[in-house]
N, C-alpha and C positions, 0 to 999 in steps of 0.2 A: 156175187160172181163165182166165188169158190163153190158154193152149194150147187149152182147151176152146172158148172163144169163136172162136178162129181155125179150129179143126176144123169147127165148126158153120157158120161163114162159108164155108169152102171147100165144104162139103157143099151149101149153098144155091146156090153158083155152079155146081156140077155139075148139080144137079137143075133149078133155075129157068132157067139160061142155057145149059144143055146144053154146058158146058165139060168136056172129058174130063180135061185136066191143069190143075191150079190150084196156084199158089204165090204168093209175094209179088213175083214178077218184074215188070218193066215190060211184058213181053209179055202176061202175064195181065191186068195193069191195063188195057192197051190193048184187049184183047178184051172186058173187062167194060164199058168205056166204050162200045164199039161195040154190044154186045148188050143192055145193061141199060136204056137210055133214061134213065138217071140223069145229071144234069148232070156234065160232065167234071170240073169243079172239086171236086165232092162226092166223086167216086170217087177222084180223085188225093189229096185230103185224107185219105180213109179208108185208102188204101194207105200213105201216108206215115206216118200214125199207127201202123198195124200194124207197119210196118218198124221204126219207132223203138222201140216197145214190145218187139218181138221181140229187139232188141239190149240191152234193159234187163234187168239181173239181177233186180231187185226193183221192179216198177212200183208207183208210188204209187196209193193207192185212188182219188184224184181222177182219175188217168189212166185207170183201169179204168172209172170211171163215165162219163167223157167218151167212151171207146171204145164202151161199151154204148149210149149215146145216139146216137152216129154210126151204129152198126150198125142200131139201130131205125129211124132215118131212111132208111137204105139199103133195109132190108127193106120199109118202107112204100112206097117208090118202085117197087120191082120186084114188089110183091105178096107177101103172106105166104102 
């Protein structure tokens, strides 16, 4: 489920923000901050959450719910 959410997020970054290469790097994070119009703190928190969950072998359901809510807020900001 986490990988699917991450793939969808990356696809949204490619299509909505015209980013050709996306990953969880700080470079991608900086480009998203610059192009999205979403508050910097919100983007940084989202990338931090994604990186942490990416390193987690078995994420808790609570963490996935919080990720889903953070992604929804991000999508609302950049336009669905």
